Every structure is written in C-alpha cells, then in structure tokens.
C-alpha positions as CSV (number, residue, x, y, z in Angstrom):
1,M,0.0,0.0,0.0
2,F,2.8,2.4,0.9
3,A,4.7,1.6,-2.3
4,A,1.7,2.9,-4.3
5,S,1.6,6.0,-2.1
6,L,5.3,6.6,-2.6
7,G,4.9,6.3,-6.3
8,L,2.0,8.7,-6.3
9,C,4.0,11.2,-4.4
10,M,6.9,10.9,-6.8
11,G,4.7,11.2,-9.8
12,V,2.6,14.1,-8.7
13,L,4.9,16.1,-6.4
14,S,8.1,16.1,-8.3
15,L,8.5,14.2,-11.6
16,V,6.4,16.9,-13.2
17,S,7.7,20.4,-13.5
18,C,8.5,22.0,-10.2
19,S,9.8,25.4,-9.2
20,E,11.1,24.4,-5.8
21,K,14.9,24.2,-5.6
22,N,15.5,23.3,-2.0
23,F,12.9,21.4,0.1
24,L,14.1,22.8,3.4
25,D,14.3,26.4,2.2
26,Q,11.5,26.9,-0.4
27,T,8.5,24.8,0.4
28,E,5.8,24.9,3.0
29,T,8.3,23.3,5.4
30,T,10.6,26.3,5.3
31,N,10.9,26.6,9.1
32,L,11.4,22.8,9.7
33,D,14.7,21.4,10.6
34,E,16.0,18.0,9.6
35,K,14.5,16.3,12.6
36,A,11.0,17.6,11.7
37,V,11.4,16.6,8.0
38,F,12.7,13.1,8.5
39,S,10.3,12.3,11.3
40,D,7.5,12.5,8.8
41,S,7.1,10.0,6.0
42,A,5.5,12.3,3.4
43,R,8.1,15.0,4.0
44,T,10.9,12.4,3.7
45,V,9.5,11.4,0.4
46,Q,9.2,15.0,-0.7
47,F,12.9,15.6,0.2
48,L,14.0,12.8,-2.1
49,T,11.5,14.0,-4.8
50,N,13.2,17.4,-4.9
51,I,16.6,15.9,-5.7
52,Y,15.1,14.8,-9.0
53,I,14.2,18.4,-10.0
54,D,17.6,19.3,-11.6
55,I,18.4,16.0,-13.3
56,G,18.0,17.5,-16.8
57,F,19.6,20.9,-16.3
58,T,22.7,20.2,-18.5
59,E,20.5,19.1,-21.4
60,N,17.9,21.9,-21.0
61,A,17.2,23.6,-24.3
62,T,17.0,27.0,-22.5
63,R,20.2,26.6,-20.5
64,F,22.1,29.8,-20.8
65,G,19.1,31.5,-22.3
66,N,18.7,29.9,-25.7
67,G,19.9,26.7,-27.3
68,G,21.9,25.3,-24.3
69,L,25.0,23.3,-25.2
70,D,23.4,22.3,-28.6
71,A,24.1,25.9,-29.6
72,A,27.6,25.9,-28.2
73,C,28.8,23.4,-30.8
74,D,28.3,22.7,-34.5
75,E,24.6,21.7,-34.2
76,A,22.9,25.1,-34.0
77,E,23.1,28.9,-33.7
78,P,21.9,30.0,-30.2
79,Q,19.6,32.9,-30.9
80,R,18.5,35.7,-33.2
81,S,19.7,38.5,-30.9
82,A,23.3,39.6,-30.4
83,A,23.3,38.7,-26.7
84,I,26.6,37.2,-25.5
85,T,25.6,34.0,-23.6
86,T,27.7,31.1,-22.4
87,S,26.7,29.2,-25.6
88,V,28.1,32.1,-27.7
89,Q,31.2,32.2,-25.6
90,F,31.9,28.5,-26.2
91,A,31.1,28.8,-29.9
92,T,33.4,31.7,-30.4
93,G,36.1,30.6,-28.1
94,T,35.9,33.6,-25.9
95,V,34.9,31.8,-22.7
96,N,37.2,32.2,-19.7
97,P,37.1,31.4,-15.9
98,S,35.8,34.8,-14.9
99,I,32.7,34.7,-17.1
100,I,32.0,30.9,-17.5
101,S,28.7,29.7,-16.0
102,G,29.0,28.1,-12.6
103,D,25.6,26.4,-12.9
104,A,27.1,22.9,-13.2
105,W,29.4,23.3,-10.1
106,A,26.7,24.9,-7.9
107,T,23.7,22.7,-9.0
108,C,25.5,19.4,-8.8
109,Y,27.2,19.9,-5.4
110,A,23.9,21.3,-3.9
111,N,22.1,18.1,-4.9
112,I,25.0,15.9,-3.8
113,R,24.7,17.5,-0.4
114,R,21.0,16.8,-0.4
115,V,21.6,13.2,-1.1
116,N,24.0,13.0,1.8
117,Q,21.4,14.6,4.1
118,L,18.9,12.0,2.9
119,L,21.2,9.1,3.5
120,R,22.2,10.4,7.0
121,N,18.6,10.7,8.1
122,L,16.8,7.9,6.3
123,P,17.4,5.3,9.0
124,R,15.2,7.2,11.4
125,A,12.4,8.0,9.0
126,P,9.1,6.3,9.8
127,L,9.0,4.2,6.7
128,P,9.2,0.4,6.2
129,S,12.8,-0.8,5.9
130,Y,12.3,-2.0,2.3
131,I,11.0,1.5,1.3
132,R,14.0,3.1,3.0
133,N,16.4,0.7,1.1
134,V,14.9,1.6,-2.2
135,M,15.0,5.4,-1.4
136,A,18.6,5.1,-0.4
137,A,19.4,3.4,-3.7
138,E,17.6,6.1,-5.6
139,G,19.6,8.7,-3.7
140,R,22.9,6.9,-4.5
141,F,22.0,6.9,-8.2
142,L,21.2,10.5,-8.1
143,R,24.4,11.3,-6.4
144,A,26.3,9.3,-9.1
145,W,24.3,11.2,-11.8
146,Y,25.3,14.6,-10.5
147,Y,28.9,13.5,-10.1
148,A,28.9,12.2,-13.6
149,S,27.7,15.6,-14.8
150,L,30.6,17.3,-13.0
151,L,33.1,14.7,-14.4
152,K,32.2,15.4,-18.0
153,H,32.4,19.2,-17.4
154,Y,35.7,19.3,-15.4
155,G,37.4,16.0,-15.3
156,G,38.3,14.9,-11.7
157,I,36.5,16.8,-9.0
158,P,36.4,16.7,-5.2
159,L,34.5,13.7,-3.9
160,I,32.9,14.4,-0.5
161,G,31.7,10.9,0.3
162,D,28.7,11.0,2.7
163,T,29.8,14.2,4.5
164,V,27.2,16.9,5.0
165,Y,29.1,20.2,5.1
166,N,27.6,23.2,7.0
167,V,28.1,26.8,6.0
168,T,30.7,27.4,8.7
169,D,32.8,24.3,7.8
170,K,36.2,24.7,6.2
171,I,36.2,22.5,3.1
172,A,39.4,21.2,1.6
173,A,38.5,21.4,-2.1
174,V,41.2,19.0,-3.3
175,R,40.3,17.4,-6.6
176,N,40.3,13.6,-6.8
177,S,41.9,11.9,-9.7
178,Y,39.8,11.1,-12.8
179,K,40.2,7.4,-12.1
180,E,39.0,7.8,-8.5
181,C,35.9,9.6,-9.7
182,V,35.1,7.0,-12.4
183,D,35.6,4.2,-9.9
184,Y,33.3,5.9,-7.4
185,I,30.5,6.6,-9.8
186,V,30.7,3.1,-11.2
187,S,30.5,1.6,-7.6
188,E,27.5,3.8,-6.8
189,C,25.7,2.7,-9.9
190,E,26.4,-0.9,-9.1
191,A,25.1,-0.6,-5.6
192,A,22.0,1.3,-6.7
193,A,21.3,-1.3,-9.5
194,G,21.4,-4.1,-6.9
195,A,18.7,-2.6,-4.8
196,L,16.4,-1.2,-7.5
197,P,13.8,-2.9,-9.8
198,L,15.1,-3.3,-13.3
199,E,12.4,-1.1,-14.7
200,R,9.6,1.1,-13.3
201,V,5.9,0.7,-14.2
202,R,2.6,2.3,-13.4
203,E,2.7,4.9,-10.6
204,D,6.5,4.4,-10.2
205,Y,7.2,5.1,-13.8
206,G,9.8,7.9,-14.0
207,R,11.7,7.0,-10.8
208,V,15.2,5.6,-11.0
209,S,15.5,2.0,-12.0
210,G,18.2,-0.6,-12.0
211,G,18.4,-0.3,-15.8
212,A,19.1,3.4,-15.5
213,A,21.9,2.7,-13.0
214,M,23.5,0.2,-15.3
215,A,23.0,2.5,-18.4
216,L,24.7,5.4,-16.5
217,K,27.6,3.1,-15.6
218,A,28.0,2.2,-19.3
219,R,28.0,5.8,-20.4
220,V,30.6,6.8,-17.8
221,L,32.8,3.9,-18.8
222,L,32.4,4.9,-22.5
223,Y,33.6,8.4,-21.7
224,A,36.4,7.1,-19.6
225,A,37.6,4.8,-22.5
226,S,37.5,7.7,-25.1
227,P,40.6,9.4,-26.4
228,L,40.3,12.6,-24.3
229,F,40.7,10.7,-21.1
230,N,42.3,7.4,-22.2
231,G,45.6,8.2,-23.9
232,G,44.8,11.8,-25.0
233,N,44.9,13.5,-21.6
234,V,45.2,17.3,-22.2
235,D,47.8,17.3,-19.4
236,P,49.4,13.9,-20.0
237,Q,50.9,13.4,-16.5
238,N,48.0,14.9,-14.5
239,P,45.8,12.2,-13.1
240,V,43.1,14.8,-12.4
241,T,42.3,15.6,-16.0
242,G,42.3,12.0,-17.2
243,Y,44.2,8.7,-17.1
244,T,47.9,9.0,-17.4
245,D,48.1,5.8,-19.5
246,N,46.2,4.3,-22.5
247,V,44.5,1.0,-21.7
248,P,42.5,-0.3,-24.7
249,D,40.7,-2.7,-22.4
250,R,38.7,0.2,-21.0
251,W,36.6,-0.1,-24.1
252,R,35.8,-3.7,-23.1
253,L,34.5,-2.5,-19.7
254,A,32.2,0.0,-21.5
255,A,31.0,-2.6,-24.0
256,D,30.3,-5.2,-21.3
257,A,28.3,-2.6,-19.3
258,A,26.2,-1.7,-22.3
259,M,25.6,-5.3,-23.1
260,I,24.2,-5.9,-19.6
261,V,21.4,-3.3,-20.3
262,M,20.8,-4.8,-23.8
263,S,20.6,-8.3,-22.6
264,S,18.2,-7.4,-19.8
265,G,15.2,-7.5,-22.2
266,A,13.7,-4.5,-20.4
267,Y,14.2,-2.0,-23.2
268,A,13.8,-1.8,-27.0
269,L,13.7,0.8,-29.8
270,Y,10.2,2.2,-30.4
271,E,9.4,1.3,-34.0
272,D,6.5,2.5,-36.1
273,N,6.6,2.8,-39.9
274,S,2.9,2.6,-40.4
275,T,2.3,6.3,-41.1
276,A,5.6,7.0,-42.9
277,P,9.2,5.6,-43.0
278,G,10.9,6.4,-39.7
279,Y,7.7,7.6,-38.1
280,G,8.7,5.8,-34.9
281,F,11.6,8.2,-34.5
282,Y,9.2,11.0,-34.3
283,K,6.5,9.3,-32.3
284,L,8.6,8.0,-29.5
285,F,9.4,11.6,-28.3
286,T,5.7,12.4,-27.9
287,L,4.9,9.3,-25.8
288,R,5.2,9.7,-22.1
289,V,5.6,6.0,-21.7
290,N,7.6,4.0,-24.2
291,P,10.0,1.0,-24.1
292,E,13.0,3.2,-25.2
293,Y,13.3,5.6,-22.3
294,I,15.6,4.3,-19.6
295,F,15.7,7.5,-17.7
296,A,13.8,10.7,-18.4
297,K,13.0,14.1,-17.0
298,M,9.3,13.8,-16.2
299,Q,7.1,16.8,-16.8
300,G,3.4,17.8,-16.8
301,L,1.6,19.0,-19.9
302,N,4.0,21.4,-21.6
303,R,5.0,23.4,-24.7
304,D,8.5,24.1,-23.6
305,L,10.3,22.9,-26.7
306,E,7.7,24.3,-29.0
307,T,8.2,27.7,-27.4
308,A,12.0,27.4,-27.8
309,W,12.2,25.9,-31.2
310,Q,9.1,26.6,-33.4
311,P,9.0,29.6,-35.7
312,P,7.6,33.0,-34.5
313,S,4.4,32.4,-36.5
314,R,3.7,29.5,-34.1
315,G,4.7,31.4,-31.0
316,G,8.3,30.2,-30.8
317,G,11.6,31.4,-32.2
318,Q,13.9,31.6,-29.2
319,G,16.5,29.1,-30.6
320,A,18.4,27.0,-31.3
321,F,18.7,27.2,-35.1
322,P,20.3,24.3,-36.9
323,Y,23.4,24.9,-39.1
324,Q,23.7,23.8,-42.7
325,E,26.5,21.5,-41.5
326,F,24.1,19.6,-39.3
327,V,21.6,19.3,-42.2
328,D,24.3,18.0,-44.5
329,A,25.2,15.3,-41.9
330,F,21.9,13.5,-42.8
331,G,22.3,11.1,-45.6
332,M,19.8,9.8,-48.1
333,A,16.9,7.4,-47.5
334,N,19.0,4.8,-49.2
335,G,21.5,5.1,-46.4
336,K,24.3,6.7,-48.4
337,A,25.9,10.0,-47.5
338,I,25.0,13.0,-49.7
339,T,28.7,13.2,-50.7
340,D,28.5,9.7,-52.2
341,P,28.2,10.0,-56.0
342,A,25.8,7.0,-56.0
343,S,23.5,8.5,-53.3
344,G,21.1,10.3,-55.7
345,Y,21.5,13.6,-54.0
346,V,20.6,16.7,-56.1
347,A,21.8,20.1,-54.9
348,A,19.0,21.8,-56.7
349,D,16.4,19.7,-54.8
350,P,18.4,19.2,-51.6
351,Y,15.7,17.7,-49.3
352,K,14.3,15.1,-51.7
353,D,14.7,11.5,-50.6
354,R,16.7,12.3,-47.5
355,D,17.0,10.3,-44.3
356,P,13.5,10.5,-42.7
357,R,15.1,11.7,-39.5
358,L,16.0,15.0,-41.2
359,A,12.4,16.1,-41.5
360,Y,11.7,15.0,-37.9
361,S,14.7,17.0,-36.7
362,V,14.7,20.2,-38.8
363,I,12.0,22.7,-40.0
364,R,12.9,24.0,-43.4
365,D,11.2,26.3,-45.9
366,Q,7.7,25.0,-46.7
367,T,7.6,22.4,-43.8
368,L,4.0,21.9,-42.9
369,L,3.5,22.9,-39.3
370,I,0.4,23.2,-37.2
371,Q,-1.1,26.7,-36.5
372,N,-3.1,27.6,-33.4
373,N,-6.2,27.2,-35.6
374,G,-5.5,23.5,-35.8
375,L,-4.5,23.5,-39.5
376,K,-1.1,22.5,-40.9
377,E,0.3,25.3,-43.1
378,P,3.7,25.8,-44.7
379,V,6.5,27.7,-42.9
380,N,7.6,30.5,-45.2
381,I,11.3,30.9,-44.6
382,Y,12.2,31.9,-48.2
383,L,13.2,35.3,-49.6
384,N,11.6,37.1,-52.6
385,A,13.5,38.1,-55.7
386,N,14.4,41.4,-54.1
387,G,15.8,39.7,-51.0
388,A,12.8,40.6,-48.7
389,G,11.5,38.0,-46.3
390,A,8.1,36.5,-47.1
391,S,7.1,36.4,-43.5
392,Q,8.2,36.8,-39.9
393,D,9.7,33.3,-40.1
394,A,12.0,34.2,-43.0
395,V,15.7,33.7,-42.9
396,L,17.5,36.6,-41.2
397,A,14.2,37.7,-39.7
398,G,12.9,34.7,-37.7
399,T,15.9,32.4,-38.1
400,P,19.6,33.3,-38.5
401,T,20.3,30.0,-40.4
402,G,17.3,29.4,-42.5
403,Y,16.2,26.5,-40.3
404,Y,14.3,25.8,-37.1
405,T,14.6,22.8,-34.8
406,N,11.9,20.1,-35.1
407,K,13.4,17.4,-32.8
408,M,11.0,16.1,-30.2
409,L,8.3,18.6,-31.1
410,D,4.7,17.4,-31.0
411,E,3.1,17.8,-34.5
412,N,-0.2,18.5,-32.9
413,I,1.0,21.4,-30.7
414,S,2.1,24.9,-31.4
415,A,3.7,27.2,-28.9
416,N,0.7,29.6,-29.0
417,F,-1.8,26.7,-28.6
418,I,-3.8,26.3,-25.4
419,H,-3.0,22.6,-25.3
420,G,0.2,20.9,-24.1
421,S,2.2,17.9,-25.0
422,Q,2.6,14.7,-22.8
423,R,6.3,14.7,-23.7
424,C,9.0,14.2,-21.2
425,F,12.7,14.8,-21.9
426,P,14.9,11.7,-22.5
427,L,18.1,11.6,-20.5
428,I,19.1,8.0,-21.4
429,R,17.4,6.0,-24.1
430,Y,18.0,2.6,-25.6
431,A,19.3,4.0,-28.9
432,E,22.2,5.6,-27.0
433,V,23.0,2.3,-25.3
434,L,23.1,0.6,-28.7
435,L,25.4,3.2,-30.0
436,N,27.6,3.1,-26.9
437,F,27.9,-0.7,-27.3
438,A,28.7,-0.4,-31.0
439,E,31.4,2.2,-30.4
440,A,33.1,0.5,-27.6
441,T,33.0,-2.9,-29.2
442,N,34.3,-1.6,-32.5
443,E,37.3,0.0,-30.7
444,I,38.3,-3.2,-28.9
445,D,37.2,-5.9,-31.4
446,G,36.8,-4.1,-34.7
447,P,33.6,-4.2,-36.8
448,V,32.3,-7.6,-35.7
449,Q,28.8,-8.7,-36.4
450,S,27.3,-7.4,-33.1
451,V,28.5,-3.9,-34.1
452,Y,26.8,-4.2,-37.4
453,D,23.6,-5.5,-35.8
454,A,23.4,-2.7,-33.2
455,V,23.8,0.1,-35.7
456,A,21.4,-1.6,-38.2
457,Q,18.7,-1.6,-35.6
458,I,18.8,2.2,-35.4
459,R,18.9,2.7,-39.1
460,R,16.0,0.3,-39.6
461,R,13.9,2.2,-37.1
462,A,14.9,5.4,-38.9
463,G,13.2,4.1,-42.1
464,L,16.4,3.7,-44.1
465,L,16.2,1.2,-47.0
466,P,18.4,-0.7,-46.9
467,S,19.2,-0.3,-43.2
468,E,22.1,-2.7,-43.4
469,L,25.6,-1.3,-43.5
470,P,28.1,-2.0,-46.2
471,T,30.1,-5.2,-45.5
472,G,33.8,-5.3,-45.1
473,L,34.2,-2.0,-43.2
474,T,37.5,-1.3,-41.4
475,R,37.6,-0.2,-37.8
476,E,38.2,3.4,-38.9
477,E,35.3,3.3,-41.4
478,M,33.0,1.9,-38.8
479,R,34.1,4.5,-36.3
480,E,33.2,7.3,-38.7
481,L,29.8,5.7,-39.4
482,I,29.1,5.4,-35.7
483,H,30.1,9.0,-35.1
484,A,27.8,10.1,-37.9
485,E,24.9,8.0,-36.5
486,R,25.3,9.5,-33.1
487,R,25.3,13.0,-34.5
488,I,22.0,12.4,-36.3
489,E,20.2,10.0,-33.9
490,L,21.0,11.9,-30.6
491,A,20.9,15.5,-31.9
492,F,19.5,18.1,-29.5
493,E,19.6,15.6,-26.6
494,G,22.8,17.0,-25.1
495,H,25.4,14.7,-26.6
496,R,27.2,16.4,-29.5
497,F,29.0,19.0,-27.3
498,W,30.5,16.2,-25.3
499,D,31.1,13.7,-28.1
500,V,33.4,16.0,-30.1
501,R,35.4,16.6,-26.9
502,R,35.8,13.0,-25.7
503,W,36.7,11.9,-29.3
504,K,39.2,14.8,-29.2
505,I,38.1,16.0,-32.7
506,A,36.8,19.4,-31.6
507,E,39.8,21.2,-33.0
508,Q,38.7,20.0,-36.4
509,T,34.9,20.1,-36.1
510,Q,34.5,23.3,-34.1
511,N,37.2,25.5,-35.7
512,K,35.3,26.6,-38.8
513,V,32.7,28.9,-40.2
514,M,29.2,27.6,-39.7
515,N,26.7,28.2,-42.4
516,G,23.0,28.6,-43.1
517,M,20.7,28.3,-46.2
518,K,18.9,31.1,-48.0
519,V,16.0,29.9,-50.2
520,T,14.9,32.4,-52.8
521,R,11.6,32.0,-54.7
522,T,11.0,33.9,-57.9
523,G,7.9,32.8,-59.7
524,G,8.3,29.0,-60.1
525,Q,12.1,29.2,-59.7
526,V,13.7,28.1,-56.4
527,T,17.4,28.6,-55.7
528,Y,19.4,27.5,-52.6
529,T,22.4,29.5,-51.4
530,V,24.6,28.6,-48.6
531,F,25.8,31.6,-46.6
532,P,28.1,32.1,-43.5
533,V,26.5,32.6,-40.1
534,R,29.2,32.5,-37.5
535,K,32.9,31.6,-37.2
536,H,33.5,29.1,-34.5
537,N,36.8,28.9,-32.6
538,F,38.1,26.2,-30.4
539,R,41.1,26.2,-28.1
540,T,42.8,23.2,-26.5
541,A,41.8,24.5,-23.1
542,M,38.1,24.1,-24.0
543,Y,38.2,20.3,-24.0
544,L,37.5,20.7,-20.3
545,W,35.5,23.4,-18.6
546,A,37.3,26.0,-16.6
547,I,36.4,25.9,-12.9
548,P,34.7,29.2,-12.2
549,Q,37.1,31.8,-10.8
550,S,34.7,32.4,-8.0
551,E,35.3,28.8,-6.8
552,T,39.1,28.8,-7.2
553,A,39.3,32.2,-5.4
554,K,37.5,30.7,-2.4
555,S,39.7,27.6,-2.3
556,P,43.4,28.1,-3.3
557,E,43.9,24.4,-3.2
558,L,41.3,23.8,-5.9
559,Q,43.4,23.1,-9.0
560,Q,42.3,24.9,-12.2
561,N,42.1,22.9,-15.5
562,P,45.1,23.2,-17.9
563,N,45.5,26.3,-20.1
564,W,42.9,28.4,-18.3
C-alpha cells in the first residue's frame, strides 16, 4: 500500500515540472529542521523528490538563455539576438574562468549535499525498511548522476563521500583523480542497481530503475575509454584531467556494461513505420511511456520545446537554429551520404529522398507545421527576388540560419496553442545504449557482427532502406559511421557538445565557419544559397570546462584545469 503512495508522491509532487529548488528552504516546510522533516514519511519522500528536479539541467534547451549546449557546438546557432551568452562564448572561443557559467558546479554539489542529508537521516524515517532501502538506492544513483555531470564538465572533482558540510565548515576542495571519480561513480551505480527494480511501471514510472543505473555506468565507462581521457589527456601526467596511460581494455568495460542493459530484455527501440518511414523516430518523443526511455525528466503537460524551437508564427523562435553542416550530416533514405556520387543527392532539390530523421529534426522552408487554428500550413522561410523575407519566419528575420529545430516537437501542438504535450525529456534512451555498445565494441574488437547489428537496428527504425551497413568496413570506417549516426540520432539531446570533446576532434569540427541556407523563390524558380553565419573557434583548453574563478578564489587548493 505504501509503495503505491510513494509512487504517487513521486509522480505528482516532483516528476512533473516544479519550481522548488530546496525542500528545506523553499516549500511549505521552510521553518522545519532535519528532525522535523525526516520524522514525517511524506516530508521524507518529498525531500527525495526534490533531488530529481535538476536531473536534466545540463540538457535543457534553454540553458544559458537559448539553445543550451546544442548551440555551443556545430549543431545550431543559439539565438536571433546579439546577446553574449555562455553558448556564444563557447562557440566563439571567448569563454574564460571569470565569465564561465558556474551552474554545473553549484547545481551538482547542492544536490549531492541533499543526497547526503537524505542518507544520513533515512534510518530514522518512519518508513518500512524495504522502502528506506529503495529510497537510499535512488539517492545513491542521483548522487552518481550529479557527479557524472561534474566529471564530463571538469574531469576529476572533489569527492565528498557521505559528508554533509555546513556553512561554517572549512572544506578542503582538493580534486580527486579522474580514475577515483570514475571508480566511485561506477561503484555507486552498481550498488543502486542491486537494490532497485530493473524497470519502473505504473505509478512508479519515472523513478530511477536498476536499468538506469547500469546505463549510466555504461555511459561513464564509455567516456572514460574515449581518447580525451584514455591516452589523450590534455595534461598527460596529470591524473586529475584523465588517465595517465592508454589502456585499450577500458573499451571492453564499456561494451560489457552496455551489453548488460541490452541483454536485460527490459528496453527496446520504439518502431512504427505505419504512417511514414521512420515515423517511430518522431512518435517516441511524444509518448510519455515507451520502451526506449531508460531515464527521463518527467514533466506535466508542456509546450517548452515548441516555445523554444518553433518559428515566430507559431509562438516560438527563441532558438536553437540548426546549421547547414548539421543538415548535411543527414544522408539519403537509401543510407548513403550525400557526398557519395551514388547517393542520388541533387543540390537543386536538396531535401528530396533524405534520411527521414531530417524532416523530424529540422524545420525548413515549406515544412507543414500546425497553427493555433489546428490547420497545418507551410512555414515560409524563403526570400523574394528582391531579398525581402516573405514572413516573420523568413531567414534573417525569424531564423539566422534558414532553419528551425523540429526534434522532439509534437506535431499537434504549437507554442501559441492552449494545449500541451505529454512529452517528457529523454536523458538516457535505448538508442544511446546501442550506439555506446557499438562504439566500444568496434574500438576493442573491430567491426564484428554485433556492431553491425546494433547500428542496423537504429537505421531500420529510422526508415532507411536498406538499413544494413556495407560489408567489409574497417575499424576506422565503422568508427566514422558510428560517429555520424550519433550526430543524427542523438541530436539536440545533449550529446554532441561532449562527443566531439571526448573523441578529441573538436579542434577540427569546431574551428570553422558555420553556415545557413537562403531559399529564394521567384515565380516558379527556387534557388538555394549557402551563406556564412558564425565563425566558431576552439582552443585546446576548451576540452574541459574552466572551474569558475569564484570557486578557485575561495579555495586556493582547488586546481584549475590546464591552459585556463
């Protein structure tokens, strides 16, 4: 009976959008101390609930104002205005320790402290022991989640164990080694997985599961095996910024961890080609419950992404705006790259017969999009013969690149609609696990059949025909293909910014002019012209984030990252 009540509390009180940031400080229990909170079962549950609130902050499309980290790399331009946000600073290479956002440092450590408060007080909470055990496991996963976020931002960070520091405490902010951090996060994931159900259903859907714990472990091990941290340390003899050696078998650990999730049988790609090829790739993001989501940021009815990404005529237009380079990354429906002479790509008709995921990810000129009158009408992004925009949605008026983002948007919702979407935001989904497995296995074993099979599953769901990969690929060729699939499949879900860094290719991919597309319509003639939007610059220092100067000033022993 209590398990159902706990699930209801989690579903209603927190796993929808909440404004509270600190249970003790900003709820109706403002004046309660720890003893009062943890002597009450409902308040104890609420305390855990509030630790979920920030789980998706690094992937948030409006992080730093517009576009988040998707607009800090080669996916998209952040906004129409000239405002200098953290996204722009990363894109242009002007970021530095005195101006860099400290949201990751502050948010993660605040929530790690809350977990430690929870774990310290749970034993005396008036709850059945099995409920306390599950809540403790949830807390340990969430602590690992926030540490994993810190790790990908900064490399090794201070691990504080179970300590609950008070305001007056002197904290020795000494960074642990990268290895120590990885080992700690992995051990926390394993402990949580052993105490949690493999998957969550009914009223408990959205809470941390054993599958989520093992999937996070697999992701952390994949990052740890990647070139930036495994053989390509930016400060080769510094154990804080990565491993000081190159151990190929680290890829094996990542592959094995992903295989555990895959072999559990609890998760699968959501497939539906009944309406159109690749329709399942669109549909899964509109379904609150689906077999592909392993861990998600639960929300109530919302239009958040529509408001951020749809054109101004639909009530959106904040950003991010996809670059032409991102559009060009999508191949053809036959699975071939547009640069392949045999692909059938025609520059004069550039969107014909493309990978179906392109239309589900990018709004282009004449895309049919719902209006608040319920009718689907074309988005007019084109210019007239005299260079004037045809509408408020036109290139250089509504969008600086000639494109809007369509990924995860509900085709039945516009930002200026009265209705909302059931959508929740994916933080770990099964497609990522398949790609994690394929990447790690290819690096250690080469392009064996299991690698082909994992990638082919994703391409089949995407509606590519044929979905099978060319036979006889080398490890290097398969690596390029997997990198390309990640860029397409996981776009605007918070991966690309980190992928180009851990692969240590950002100096090539992020040091260039990013472009847009102008469409001009004159009578029955349509012309397409690529034009420059913004020059991106990348410095070696930017492989890891600078620790905010405000933090290093408070703690002289807190080692800054190299070249900052």
